[in-house]
C-alpha positions in Angstrom: -35.9 -58.3 -151.6 -32.8 -57.4 -153.1 -30.2 -54.8 -153.1 -29.4 -52.9 -149.9 -32.3 -53.9 -147.7 -31.8 -57.3 -148.3 -28.5 -57.2 -147.7 -29.1 -55.2 -144.1 -31.7 -57.8 -143.4 -29.2 -60.1 -143.6 -26.9 -58.7 -141.2 -29.0 -57.9 -138.5 -30.1 -62.3 -139.2 -26.4 -62.4 -138.7 -26.0 -60.0 -135.8 -28.4 -62.1 -133.8 -27.0 -65.5 -134.9 -23.1 -64.2 -133.8 -24.1 -62.7 -130.7 -22.8 -59.5 -128.7 -19.3 -59.7 -131.0 -21.0 -58.2 -133.6 -19.9 -54.2 -133.6 -22.1 -51.5 -134.6 -22.6 -50.9 -138.2 -20.8 -49.4 -140.8 -21.2 -45.8 -141.0 -22.5 -45.4 -144.9 -21.3 -41.8 -145.1 -18.4 -41.7 -148.1 -16.5 -38.8 -146.4 -14.8 -39.2 -143.1 -12.4 -36.0 -141.3 -9.6 -36.7 -138.5 -9.0 -34.0 -137.3 -6.2 -33.2 -135.0 -4.1 -36.3 -135.5 -0.7 -37.2 -134.7 0.3 -39.8 -137.5 2.2 -43.0 -137.5 2.4 -43.3 -141.0 3.5 -47.5 -140.8 7.3 -46.8 -142.0 8.4 -43.6 -139.8 10.2 -43.8 -136.5 8.2 -40.5 -135.3 4.7 -39.3 -135.0 3.6 -36.0 -137.5 2.6 -32.7 -136.4 -1.0 -32.3 -135.2 -2.8 -33.0 -139.1 -6.1 -33.4 -140.7 -7.0 -36.9 -142.8 -9.9 -37.0 -144.9 -10.9 -40.1 -146.4 -13.4 -40.1 -149.0 -15.0 -43.7 -150.1 -12.0 -46.4 -149.4 -9.2 -44.2 -149.7 -7.0 -41.3 -148.0 -7.7 -38.0 -150.2 -5.4 -35.8 -148.2 -3.2 -35.3 -145.5 -2.5 -31.4 -144.4 -1.3 -30.0 -141.0 -3.6 -27.0 -142.3 -7.5 -27.5 -141.8 -9.4 -29.0 -144.3 -12.9 -28.1 -145.3 -15.0 -30.9 -146.5 -18.8 -32.0 -146.4 -17.5 -35.1 -144.3 -18.3 -36.6 -140.9 -15.8 -35.3 -138.8 -13.9 -37.2 -136.1 -11.8 -35.2 -133.6 -8.7 -36.7 -132.4 -7.9 -34.5 -129.8 -4.1 -35.3 -130.4 -4.7 -39.3 -130.4 -2.9 -41.1 -133.3 -4.0 -42.2 -136.4 -2.3 -45.4 -137.5 -2.7 -48.2 -140.4 -4.5 -50.8 -139.5 -2.7 -53.9 -138.3 -1.8 -56.7 -140.5 -1.5 -60.3 -139.8 0.6 -62.4 -142.7 0.1 -65.9 -140.9 -3.6 -66.6 -139.9 -6.0 -69.5 -140.1 -9.5 -67.6 -140.2 -11.2 -71.3 -140.5 -9.3 -72.9 -137.3 -9.3 -70.4 -134.5 -12.0 -71.7 -132.6 -12.8 -74.8 -133.2 -11.0 -78.2 -131.5 -9.0 -80.0 -133.9 -12.0 -82.5 -134.1 -14.4 -80.0 -134.4 -12.5 -78.6 -137.4 -13.8 -81.6 -140.0 -17.3 -81.4 -138.3 -20.2 -79.4 -139.2 -19.3 -77.0 -142.3 -22.3 -74.7 -141.4 -21.5 -74.3 -137.9 -17.7 -73.9 -138.4 -18.7 -71.1 -140.9 -20.3 -69.2 -138.7 -18.1 -69.7 -135.8 -15.4 -68.5 -138.0 -17.7 -65.7 -139.3 -18.0 -64.5 -135.4 -14.2 -65.3 -135.0 -13.8 -62.4 -138.2 -15.7 -59.8 -136.5 -13.6 -60.5 -133.5 -10.2 -60.2 -135.2 -11.1 -57.0 -136.8 -12.2 -55.3 -133.6 -9.1 -56.1 -132.6 -7.8 -53.8 -135.0 -6.7 -56.6 -137.5 -8.2 -54.9 -140.7 -6.0 -57.5 -143.0 -4.9 -61.3 -142.4 -3.0 -63.4 -144.7 -4.7 -67.1 -144.5 -2.5 -69.9 -144.8 -4.6 -72.3 -145.0 -8.1 -73.3 -144.7 -11.7 -73.1 -146.6 -11.7 -69.3 -146.0 -13.3 -68.5 -149.4 -16.7 -68.2 -148.4 -15.8 -66.1 -145.1 -13.7 -63.6 -147.6 -16.8 -63.1 -149.8 -19.4 -63.1 -147.4 -16.7 -60.1 -145.6 -16.3 -58.3 -149.2 -20.2 -58.6 -149.6 -20.8 -57.0 -146.2 -22.5 -59.4 -144.8 -19.8 -60.0 -142.4 -18.0 -57.7 -140.5 -14.2 -58.9 -140.7 -10.8 -58.2 -142.1 -9.5 -58.5 -145.5 -8.4 -62.2 -146.1 -5.8 -62.9 -148.7 -6.8 -66.8 -148.8 -4.6 -69.6 -149.8 -7.1 -71.9 -149.7 -6.5 -75.7 -148.9 -2.9 -76.4 -147.6 -1.1 -78.8 -150.0 0.9 -81.6 -148.1 1.9 -85.1 -148.6 0.9 -88.4 -147.2 2.1 -88.2 -143.0 3.1 -84.5 -144.0 2.2 -81.6 -141.7 -1.4 -81.0 -142.5 -2.2 -84.8 -143.5 -4.9 -85.4 -140.1 -6.4 -88.1 -141.2 -6.2 -91.1 -139.1 -4.4 -94.3 -139.4 -7.7 -96.1 -140.2 -8.0 -93.8 -143.4 -5.0 -95.3 -145.1 -4.1 -97.2 -147.7 -4.6 -93.9 -149.7 -6.1 -94.6 -152.9 -4.8 -92.8 -155.6 -7.4 -91.1 -157.7 -9.7 -92.6 -155.2 -12.5 -91.0 -152.9 -10.8 -87.7 -150.7 -10.8 -87.7 -147.0 -13.0 -85.6 -144.7 -10.3 -83.1 -144.5 -9.9 -83.1 -148.1 -13.7 -82.4 -148.5 -13.9 -79.6 -146.0 -11.1 -78.2 -147.9 -9.0 -77.9 -145.1 -5.7 -79.5 -146.6 -5.3 -81.7 -149.6 -2.6 -84.4 -150.2 -0.6 -84.5 -153.3 2.2 -87.4 -153.5 3.7 -86.3 -157.1 4.6 -83.4 -159.3 1.1 -83.8 -161.5 -0.6 -84.3 -158.4 0.8 -81.3 -156.4 0.5 -79.3 -160.0 -3.8 -80.1 -160.0 -4.1 -79.1 -156.3 -2.3 -75.7 -156.7 -4.2 -74.8 -159.4 -7.4 -75.8 -158.1 -6.6 -73.5 -155.2 -6.3 -70.8 -157.8 -9.2 -71.5 -159.3 -11.1 -70.6 -156.2 -9.5 -67.5 -155.9 -5.9 -68.2 -153.5 -4.1 -65.2 -153.5 -0.7 -67.6 -152.7 -0.7 -70.7 -152.9 1.1 -72.8 -149.7 2.6 -76.5 -149.0 4.0 -78.0 -146.2 7.8 -78.6 -146.9 8.8 -79.9 -144.0 7.1 -81.4 -140.3 5.1 -80.0 -138.0 3.7 -79.3 -134.4 0.3 -80.0 -135.1 -0.2 -82.9 -137.4 -0.3 -85.9 -135.1 1.9 -88.1 -137.4 4.2 -85.7 -139.1 7.8 -85.6 -137.0 9.4 -81.8 -136.8 12.5 -82.8 -138.4 11.6 -84.4 -142.0 11.6 -83.2 -145.1 8.5 -83.8 -147.1 8.2 -82.6 -151.1 10.7 -83.0 -153.4 12.6 -80.4 -155.1 10.2 -81.3 -158.6 6.8 -81.6 -156.4 7.7 -77.9 -154.9 8.7 -76.7 -158.1 5.3 -77.6 -159.6 3.3 -75.7 -157.2 5.8 -72.8 -158.1 5.1 -72.9 -161.6 1.2 -73.1 -161.2 1.8 -69.8 -159.3 4.1 -68.1 -161.3 1.8 -69.0 -164.2 -0.9 -67.2 -162.4 1.2 -64.5 -161.4 1.3 -64.9 -157.7 3.8 -66.9 -155.9 4.4 -70.0 -153.4 4.8 -70.0 -149.4 6.3 -73.1 -147.6 5.8 -73.9 -143.9 9.7 -75.0 -143.1 11.3 -75.0 -139.9 14.2 -76.7 -140.7 17.7 -76.0 -143.0 16.6 -79.0 -145.8 13.1 -77.6 -145.6 14.2 -74.1 -146.2 17.0 -74.5 -149.0 15.0 -76.9 -150.8 12.2 -74.7 -150.7 14.4 -71.7 -152.1 16.0 -74.0 -154.9 12.6 -74.6 -156.3 11.8 -71.3 -156.6 9.3 -70.5 -153.5 9.8 -66.7 -152.2 8.3 -67.0 -148.5 9.2 -69.3 -145.8 6.6 -69.6 -142.8 8.4 -70.1 -140.0 12.1 -71.3 -140.0 12.6 -71.5 -136.1 15.2 -74.1 -136.6 17.4 -72.7 -139.6 20.6 -72.3 -139.1 23.0 -69.8 -140.3 23.6 -71.2 -143.9 19.9 -70.9 -144.2 19.6 -67.5 -143.0 22.1 -66.3 -145.4 20.7 -67.6 -148.4 17.2 -66.4 -148.2 18.8 -62.9 -147.4 20.7 -63.4 -150.7 17.6 -64.5 -152.7 15.6 -61.6 -151.3 13.2 -64.2 -149.7 10.9 -63.0 -147.3 10.7 -64.9 -143.8 7.2 -64.9 -142.1 7.9 -66.0 -138.4 6.3 -65.8 -135.4 7.0 -64.6 -131.6 6.6 -68.0 -130.4 7.8 -67.4 -126.6 5.7 -70.5 -124.9 3.2 -73.9 -125.7 0.3 -71.7 -125.7 0.5 -72.1 -129.1 -0.4 -76.0 -128.6 -2.5 -76.1 -125.8 -5.4 -77.7 -127.2 -3.0 -80.4 -128.8 -1.7 -83.7 -127.1 1.7 -84.1 -125.2 3.5 -85.5 -128.2 2.7 -82.1 -130.2 3.2 -79.6 -127.2 6.8 -81.7 -127.1 7.3 -80.4 -130.2 6.3 -77.0 -129.8 8.7 -76.6 -127.4 11.5 -77.7 -129.9 10.1 -74.6 -132.1 10.0 -72.0 -128.9 13.4 -72.9 -128.1 14.3 -71.9 -132.3 12.6 -68.1 -131.5 15.0 -66.1 -130.1 17.9 -67.7 -132.8 15.2 -66.9 -136.1 15.1 -63.2 -134.9 18.8 -63.1 -134.1 19.4 -64.4 -137.9 16.9 -62.1 -139.0 18.5 -59.3 -137.8 21.5 -60.1 -138.2 21.1 -60.7 -142.0 18.6 -58.1 -142.6 16.3 -60.6 -143.8 12.6 -59.2 -145.0 10.8 -60.1 -142.0 6.8 -60.3 -141.7 4.9 -60.7 -138.4 2.0 -63.4 -138.3 0.6 -65.7 -135.2 -0.4 -68.5 -136.4 -3.3 -69.1 -134.1 -5.1 -72.6 -133.9 -7.5 -74.2 -132.0 -7.7 -71.5 -129.2 -10.4 -68.2 -128.7 -8.5 -67.4 -125.9 -4.9 -67.2 -127.6 -6.7 -65.0 -130.7 -7.6 -62.6 -127.9 -3.9 -62.0 -127.2 -3.3 -61.8 -130.9 -2.3 -58.2 -129.6 0.2 -59.0 -127.1 1.8 -61.6 -130.0 2.8 -58.0 -132.0 3.7 -56.5 -128.4 5.9 -59.3 -127.6 8.7 -58.6 -131.1 9.6 -55.5 -128.8 12.2 -58.5 -127.0 13.5 -58.0 -130.4 13.1 -54.8 -132.4 11.9 -51.1 -131.2 8.1 -50.2 -131.0 8.4 -48.7 -134.3 9.9 -51.6 -135.6 7.7 -54.0 -134.5 4.3 -51.4 -135.8 6.0 -51.1 -139.3 6.3 -55.1 -139.6 2.7 -55.4 -139.0 1.9 -52.6 -141.2 4.0 -51.6 -144.5 6.4 -54.6 -144.2 3.2 -57.0 -144.2 1.7 -55.2 -146.7 4.9 -55.6 -149.0 4.8 -59.3 -148.5 1.2 -59.0 -149.8 1.7 -57.5 -153.0 3.9 -60.7 -153.8 0.2 -61.4 -155.2 0.7 -59.1 -158.3 -2.6 -59.4 -160.2 -4.2 -62.0 -158.3 -4.0 -59.4 -155.1 -7.8 -59.6 -153.9 -7.5 -55.8 -153.0 -5.6 -53.8 -155.8 -4.4 -50.4 -153.6 -1.9 -49.3 -150.8 -2.0 -51.2 -147.4 -0.3 -50.8 -144.3 0.1 -46.9 -144.4 -0.9 -43.7 -144.0 -0.4 -41.8 -147.0 -2.3 -40.0 -149.5 -4.2 -42.4 -151.9 -3.8 -45.6 -149.7 -6.9 -47.8 -148.7 -8.4 -46.3 -146.0 -7.8 -49.0 -143.3 -7.2 -47.1 -140.3 -6.9 -47.3 -136.4 -7.4 -43.8 -133.9 -4.9 -45.3 -130.7 -5.8 -43.6 -126.9 -2.4 -43.2 -126.5 1.2 -43.2 -128.5 1.9 -46.7 -129.3 5.5 -45.6 -130.2 6.4 -45.1 -126.6 4.0 -48.0 -125.6 3.3 -50.7 -127.6 1.6 -52.3 -124.9 -1.4 -49.8 -125.8 -2.3 -52.6 -128.4 -2.4 -55.3 -125.9 -6.0 -54.0 -125.0 -7.8 -52.6 -127.9 -11.4 -52.6 -126.7 -9.7 -49.9 -124.6 -7.4 -48.5 -126.4 -8.2 -48.4 -130.1 -10.7 -45.7 -130.2 -12.2 -45.6 -134.1 -11.5 -48.8 -136.5 -11.8 -48.1 -140.4 -11.5 -50.4 -143.0 -12.1 -49.3 -146.6 -13.3 -45.8 -145.5 -16.1 -47.1 -143.3 -15.8 -46.9 -139.1 -16.5 -50.4 -137.0 -16.1 -48.9 -134.3 -16.3 -45.3 -132.7 -16.3 -45.0 -129.0 -15.4 -41.7 -128.9 -19.1 -41.2 -130.8 -20.5 -41.9 -127.6 
């Protein structure tokens, strides 16, 4: 048996395996008409007048304040707010739920775990994620083929790191590394790859692109989660970083680097990197440089050590240093009008993933609700577009406008007045649509 029936059967099997997190099957109608909705378009600070929105196949076909006549499934919005699906610009689809040790364990189990989390992510209203490290290619394919309900994934593939860099989760017993020798378990699973020369970097970058990476991720400085990676160190040399940039540029896409410190940030920019991840320890000069060069800053509202709760005391101490820089990084981003993306960088914690919307709401410490929601929709979509021809989902994301991809949320309330609504998606997101398919419609009950 093949075709739709086979896929439906497999979907049922996965539903049994994954349990109650599986949503209602996506509707199969090719057209949906939202009636009487007020629109947050992903950019404006105000809602539209009462409007009607026609979705045909995977795109928004028509938006009008007058009645639309169409042969379509009708959803009466009752004056609720229709907005774009949320986008998380720094996600790790394969690393959200396992412990650090389990992430190197059974691949089959970890894929099922990630599939369950992908469904939960979609049900929180995040219809797209930019995966910043991990073997998510198979999960992406399963989602794209409707075998699993989950968000669109822009995959980076394996994190590229150096010996003892952030992303090197080997043990001391794995040393010494033999150049050209056997790969570590970490590398065999596709979580991260060690590269200690420009030539090695070039090979590892090209391997990720070969597998379908939409962008390439390197760690230009130390990090919290890696046990042998001090936070203050700079890692790749400029020629090594440039090798990755050249490889990505040849494929029409870009490199993003994990970088907290001024040295890591400035070296990355000198090498041609187009997006800095984190930046919490940046200084004024680094902020000015980011702004002058038009570099993206993809950062996270880290306000406590919860993001490192599954890690040891040394890693939690490093997290405290990052948290101490959160107010400063957002202040500098606003001062210099840096192009800023929103992400969460959740690792090893289902409980923290469940608070994905709460992290978005936390942006109101520095931004208005409209600014925060625009960052998680249209601004993040602009960052995704840097992948150019490597974009796995051609079309306009992050906005409600004619011709855009129909990734939509119907919200019971006005998030521009009360952004806390996004903290309880089970209650407040009454319709969740991705690609024109309805994955949740509590109004139907």
